[in-house]
C-alpha positions in Angstrom: 19.2 -12.2 -24.7 21.0 -12.8 -21.2 22.8 -11.5 -19.3 26.2 -13.2 -19.3 25.9 -12.6 -23.6 26.0 -8.9 -23.7 29.7 -8.2 -21.6 30.6 -6.8 -25.1 27.5 -4.5 -25.2 28.8 -3.1 -21.5 32.5 -3.3 -23.0 31.2 -0.8 -26.4 29.4 1.3 -24.6 31.7 1.8 -21.7 35.0 2.7 -24.3 32.8 5.0 -26.6 31.3 6.8 -22.4 34.6 7.8 -22.1 35.9 8.3 -26.0 37.8 5.8 -26.3 39.1 4.9 -29.6 38.4 0.8 -31.0 41.5 0.6 -32.3 43.2 1.9 -29.3 40.7 -0.2 -26.5 42.7 -3.1 -28.9 46.0 -1.9 -28.8 45.9 -1.8 -24.9 44.0 -5.3 -24.5 46.9 -6.6 -27.2 44.0 -7.9 -29.5 43.2 -7.9 -33.1 40.7 -4.7 -33.9 38.4 -7.4 -36.0 38.6 -9.9 -32.4 37.2 -6.5 -30.5 34.3 -6.4 -33.1 33.1 -9.1 -32.3 33.4 -9.2 -28.8 31.2 -6.0 -29.1 29.1 -7.6 -30.9 28.5 -10.4 -28.8 29.8 -13.1 -31.4 32.2 -13.6 -28.8 32.4 -14.8 -25.4 35.5 -13.2 -23.2 36.2 -13.8 -19.5 40.0 -14.6 -17.2 43.3 -11.8 -18.0 40.9 -10.8 -21.4 38.1 -9.8 -18.8 40.4 -8.2 -16.4 42.4 -6.4 -19.1 39.1 -4.7 -20.3 37.9 -3.7 -16.9 41.8 -2.2 -16.0 41.9 0.2 -19.0 37.8 1.3 -18.8 38.0 1.9 -15.2 35.2 -0.5 -14.6 34.4 -3.3 -12.2 34.6 -6.7 -14.1 31.2 -7.5 -12.5 29.7 -3.9 -13.9 30.6 -5.8 -17.2 29.7 -9.2 -16.6 26.4 -8.3 -14.6 25.1 -5.8 -16.2 21.5 -4.3 -15.1 20.8 -6.0 -11.4 17.5 -7.9 -11.3 15.1 -6.0 -9.6 15.8 -3.0 -12.2 15.1 -5.6 -14.7 11.4 -6.9 -12.9 10.8 -2.8 -12.3 11.5 -2.0 -16.3 8.7 -5.4 -16.4 6.2 -4.7 -14.5 6.0 -0.8 -16.1 5.7 -2.4 -19.2 3.5 -4.5 -17.8 0.9 -2.1 -16.8 0.8 0.5 -19.2 -1.8 -0.4 -21.5 -2.0 0.4 -24.9 1.7 0.2 -25.4 4.0 -3.1 -26.2 7.5 -3.1 -25.7 10.0 -5.5 -26.7 10.4 -7.7 -23.2 12.3 -10.0 -25.1 15.2 -7.3 -25.3 14.9 -4.8 -21.7 18.1 -7.1 -20.9 19.4 -5.5 -23.7 18.8 -2.6 -22.8 19.6 -1.7 -19.2 22.8 -2.6 -20.3 22.9 -0.3 -23.0 22.0 2.2 -21.0 21.4 1.8 -18.0 21.4 5.7 -16.8 17.8 5.1 -18.9 17.0 2.6 -17.3 16.7 3.6 -14.2 15.3 7.4 -15.4 11.3 5.0 -16.4 12.3 3.0 -12.9 12.4 6.6 -11.1 9.5 7.7 -13.0 7.0 4.7 -12.5 7.7 5.0 -9.2 6.7 8.4 -9.0 3.8 8.3 -10.8 3.5 5.5 -8.3 3.6 7.6 -5.5 2.1 10.8 -6.9 -1.3 7.9 -7.2 -1.2 7.8 -3.5 -1.0 10.7 -3.4 -4.1 12.0 -5.5 -5.9 9.1 -2.8 -5.4 10.5 0.1 -6.1 14.0 -0.7 -9.1 12.6 -2.1 -10.5 10.6 0.2 -9.6 13.4 2.6 -11.6 16.4 0.7 -14.7 13.8 0.6 -14.5 12.0 4.2 -12.1 15.0 6.4 -14.7 15.9 9.4 -12.5 19.2 9.9 -12.7 20.1 6.1 -17.0 19.9 6.2 -16.6 21.7 8.8 -14.7 24.2 8.0 -16.5 24.3 5.1 -19.5 24.3 6.5 -18.6 26.7 9.0 -17.5 29.6 6.4 -21.0 29.3 4.2 -22.9 29.9 7.1 -21.1 33.3 7.4 -21.2 34.1 3.8 -25.8 33.3 4.1 -25.5 35.8 7.3 -23.4 38.4 5.3 -25.1 38.0 2.6 -28.7 38.4 4.3 -28.0 41.2 6.5 -26.9 43.1 3.2 -30.0 42.7 1.5 -32.3 43.9 4.1 -29.7 46.6 4.0 -30.0 47.6 0.6 -33.4 46.6 0.0 -35.2 48.6 2.7 -35.4 52.4 2.1 -36.0 53.6 5.1 -34.1 51.9 8.3 -34.6 53.3 11.9 -30.5 53.5 13.5 -30.9 50.9 16.2 -31.6 48.6 13.6 -29.5 50.0 10.6 -26.6 49.9 13.9 -27.4 46.3 15.0 -27.8 44.9 11.3 -24.3 46.6 10.8 -22.7 45.2 14.2 -24.2 41.6 12.7 -22.5 42.0 9.7 -18.9 43.2 11.1 -19.7 39.8 13.9 -20.0 37.8 10.3 -16.9 39.5 8.2 -14.6 38.3 11.4 -15.8 35.0 11.9 -15.6 34.1 7.9 -12.4 35.3 8.1 -11.3 33.5 11.2 -12.3 30.2 9.7 -10.5 31.3 6.5 -7.4 31.8 7.9 -7.8 28.2 10.2 -8.9 26.7 6.9 -6.2 27.8 5.2 -3.9 26.6 7.9 -5.2 23.5 8.2 -5.0 22.4 4.1 -1.5 24.1 4.6 -0.2 20.9 7.0 0.1 23.4 9.6 -1.8 22.3 13.1 -0.1 19.6 15.1 0.1 15.8 14.7 -2.7 15.9 17.8 -5.0 18.1 15.5 -4.4 16.6 12.1 -6.2 13.0 13.7 -9.8 13.9 13.6 -11.1 10.9 13.6 -10.9 8.1 15.3 -10.9 6.0 12.4 -8.1 7.7 12.2 -6.0 7.6 15.8 -6.4 3.7 15.5 -4.7 3.0 12.5 -1.9 5.5 13.9 -1.8 3.5 17.2 -2.0 0.0 15.1 1.3 1.2 12.6 3.5 2.3 15.9 3.0 -1.2 16.9 3.5 -2.7 13.7 0.0 -4.3 14.4 2.2 -6.2 16.8 2.0 -6.2 20.0 4.7 -8.6 22.4 3.7 -7.9 25.7 -0.3 -9.6 24.8 1.7 -12.3 23.6 2.7 -14.7 26.7 0.7 -15.7 29.7 1.7 -13.2 32.5 4.0 -13.7 35.4 4.9 -10.1 36.9 1.7 -9.6 38.9 -0.2 -7.5 35.7 -2.9 -9.3 34.0 -3.8 -8.7 30.8 -7.0 -5.6 31.3 -4.2 -4.1 33.0 -1.7 -3.9 30.5 -4.5 -3.0 27.8 -5.3 -0.3 29.5 -0.9 1.2 29.9 -1.0 0.3 26.0 -3.9 2.5 25.7 -4.0 5.2 27.6 0.1 5.6 27.3 -0.6 5.9 23.8 -0.3 9.9 21.7 -2.1 8.7 18.8 -5.2 7.7 20.9 -6.8 10.7 21.4 -10.4 10.7 21.6 -12.5 7.9 24.0 -14.5 6.4 20.8 -11.2 5.6 19.8 -9.9 3.8 22.6 -12.5 2.0 23.9 -12.7 0.2 19.9 -8.7 -0.2 20.3 -9.4 -1.3 23.4 -11.8 -4.3 22.4 -9.4 -5.1 19.5 -6.2 -5.7 22.0 -8.5 -8.0 23.7 -9.4 -9.7 20.5 -5.7 -10.4 19.7 -5.0 -11.1 23.7 -7.5 -13.7 23.0 -6.5 -14.8 20.2 -2.5 -15.3 21.4 -3.5 -17.4 24.7 -5.9 -20.1 22.0 -3.2 -20.2 19.3 0.6 -18.7 21.2 3.0 -17.4 19.0 6.2 -20.4 19.2 3.1 -22.7 18.9 1.6 -21.4 15.1 5.3 -20.6 14.4 5.5 -25.1 14.5 3.1 -24.6 12.4 3.3 -23.1 9.5 7.1 -24.8 9.8 5.0 -27.9 9.8 2.1 -27.1 6.9 3.0 -23.5 5.6 0.6 -20.0 4.9 -2.3 -22.9 5.3 -5.0 -21.5 8.3 -7.3 -23.9 6.9 -5.1 -26.8 7.9 -3.7 -24.4 11.2 -7.2 -24.0 12.1 -8.5 -28.1 12.1 -5.6 -28.5 13.9 -5.8 -26.9 16.9 -9.3 -26.6 17.6 -9.6 -22.5 15.9 -11.7 -21.0 13.6 -10.4 -19.7 10.7 -10.9 -16.3 10.9 -9.2 -16.0 14.4 -6.2 -17.4 13.0 -5.8 -15.8 9.4 -5.2 -12.4 12.2 -2.8 -14.8 14.1 -1.1 -14.3 10.9 -1.2 -11.0 10.2 -0.3 -10.0 13.3 3.7 -12.2 12.8 6.3 -10.1 12.3 7.4 -10.5 8.1 10.6 -11.2 8.9 9.6 -13.7 11.8 7.3 -15.2 9.2 10.1 -15.3 6.2 13.1 -18.0 8.5 10.0 -20.8 8.7 7.7 -20.5 5.5 9.8 -22.7 3.0 8.5 -21.2 -0.6 9.8 -19.2 -2.8 6.7 -17.8 -4.3 6.0 -15.4 -0.4 7.7 -12.3 -0.9 6.5 -11.5 3.1 9.9 -10.9 4.5 9.5 -7.1 5.2 5.7 -6.6 5.4 4.3 -10.2 6.3 1.0 -10.7 5.8 -1.9 -8.2 5.5 -5.7 -8.9 6.6 -8.5 -7.4 6.2 -11.5 -7.4 8.2 -15.4 -6.2 7.7 -19.3 -7.0 8.8 -22.4 -7.4 7.1 -22.4 -4.2 5.4 -19.0 -3.8 4.0 -17.5 -1.5 6.6 -13.7 -2.4 6.7 -13.6 -2.8 11.0 -10.2 -3.6 10.7 -6.9 -2.9 8.6 -4.0 -4.3 7.6 -2.0 -2.8 4.5 1.0 -3.5 2.9 3.0 -1.0 0.9 1.9 -2.8 -2.4 -1.5 -4.1 -1.0 -3.7 -0.6 -0.3 -6.2 -0.5 1.5 -8.7 2.9 1.6 -9.7 4.9 4.7 -13.1 5.7 3.5 -15.2 4.0 1.5 -15.9 0.5 -0.1 -13.0 -1.4 -1.5 -13.1 -3.3 -4.7 -16.2 -5.5 -4.9 -14.2 -8.3 -6.5 -11.6 -9.3 -3.1 -12.6 -12.4 -2.4 -13.4 -10.4 0.9 -16.6 -9.8 0.3 -17.3 -12.6 -2.3 -17.5 -14.6 0.8 -20.1 -12.8 2.2 -22.2 -13.8 -0.4 -20.6 -17.5 0.2 -21.4 -17.6 4.8 -18.8 -20.8 6.1 -16.5 -21.3 2.3 -12.7 -21.0 2.6 -12.2 -18.8 -0.9 -8.4 -18.8 -1.9 -8.1 -16.8 -5.2 -4.6 -15.6 -6.5 -5.3 -11.6 -7.9 -3.2 -8.4 -9.5 -3.3 -5.0 -8.5 -4.7 -2.5 -10.9 -2.7 0.6 -12.2 1.7 1.0 -11.3 2.8 -1.4 -9.5 -0.2 -4.8 -10.8 1.6 -6.9 -7.7 0.2 -10.5 -7.5 -1.2 -11.5 -5.1 -2.7 -14.9 -3.5 -5.9 -14.0 -1.1 -7.4 -16.0 1.7 -11.0 -15.4 3.0 -14.3 -17.0 4.9 -17.6 -15.5 6.2 -18.6 -16.8 9.1 -22.1 -15.9 11.7 -20.1 -13.0 14.9 -22.0 -15.7 17.6 -24.0 -18.8 17.5 -28.2 -19.0 15.2 -30.9 -17.6 17.5 -35.2 -18.2 16.3 -36.4 -15.0 15.2 -32.5 -13.2 15.0 -30.8 -12.1 11.7 -27.5 -13.5 10.9 -24.7 -10.3 11.9 -21.3 -12.1 9.6 -17.8 -11.5 9.8 -15.5 -11.7 6.8 -11.8 -11.8 7.4 -9.2 -11.4 4.2 -5.4 -12.6 4.5 -3.3 -11.1 2.0 0.2 -12.6 1.0 2.2 -10.6 -1.5 4.6 -13.5 -4.1 7.5 -13.3 -5.7 8.4 -11.5 -9.0 9.0 -14.5 -10.1 6.0 -16.3 -9.0 3.7 -13.7 -10.0 3.8 -14.6 -13.2 3.6 -17.6 -13.7 0.5 -16.8 -11.4 -0.3 -13.6 -13.7 -2.8 -16.2 -15.8 -4.9 -16.8 -13.6 -5.2 -14.3 -11.7 -8.1 -12.0 -11.0 -7.8 -8.4 -11.8 -9.4 -6.0 -8.8 -8.6 -2.8 -7.4 -8.4 -0.9 -4.4 -11.7 1.3 -5.0 -14.0 2.7 -8.1 -12.1 6.2 -7.0 -8.8 5.1 -8.5 -8.3 1.9 -10.4 -8.2 3.0 -14.3 -10.0 -0.4 -15.2 -12.6 1.1 -17.1 -14.3 -2.2 -18.5 -14.8 -3.9 -14.9 -18.6 -4.2 -14.3 -18.3 -3.8 -10.6 -17.9 0.1 -11.5 -19.9 2.4 -9.2 -17.8 5.8 -10.7 -15.7 7.2 -12.7 -11.8 6.5 -12.2 -9.8 10.2 -11.4 -7.0 8.0 -13.1 -9.2 8.4 -16.0 -7.1 10.7 -18.7 -3.6 10.1 -15.9 -2.0 11.9 -13.1 
């Protein structure tokens, strides 16, 4: 049933809500009760003065009677229904449901968003518990202290005649180990409660690198144009890294400097203005842009991912793409499959630790070097967003006799709009973020059971 044909249902729901009898509403609107009954059962369309009269009597905006639930709410309800495996919903009546029960509709939408948020929280916590170096070190120290206390106490208990000097020494050891255990426990509790400073919380170079790029939104205007102020590119990069509060370790700073040098080289090869002009002519087609400018496909993918979403949306004339907010996502990996560069999207998260989904085109490209792959993919989980993904794997250096070629793979991620996704879902490859949180139980690529198998 169309949105504009549910005005009667909304009039009825509003009338019941304010406790107004049907006959009283008909009297105030100067129509018969039988005609109002036909209207409320969506058997008569209304508009003009009569609609305004109803809105005035019911103390509601006329648009709320005619438009009903917003498009975004209807889209959210459709996504919720699509992600609940084993349950069927009357999708053809979703507009009627949202129009008649807007409060329940928004509650369902809110609960779905909450569940999605909890899933992401579980992912972060499990990754932290599995890979956090400070947590592992703290637990190792505590275990060492407990083992030392137990060994020393066993000697005291099992040795019947122990010289006073040794007995005093063992007591002192137990006291020192117990103190170390107490301090370690307090530090661990403080760490898990988030009482450490921001600087202390960034424990790995990867954390620092990601925080640095997130703060700059993966875009560096200082490196986009040729320098005319006397500063060299290396000096600008040094200023960016040295002035950053996120980069604490020398390792993170060195890695960021290398990434920014590559960013600068990419910008010099394909300036931003030229890139946007190319996109306006050929669209989001990195292979065409690379061919027209004599560049490798990976560098063009990196350039596209570095452009702000709103700037891309201004030159992309394609209603399929939902790029205005986050722009494009990017994942880069080496021959081992380890992610060396990641630009996640809110709708397409990338794992911080461990292996990602083996069904990504990123990993398919590694087995088919120098072949450009394109595939529509749909994320498992609550959102079930659809994306267009493009990937290419290429050697990082020229081939040499007797040397094993090392590959680097790039994957560009383009989010699709809900309307475009409805046409693409049938051909889309179901993928996940990682096996740990993917609910798909019949996947041949699964490496470990999902922690969401039983729900949250």
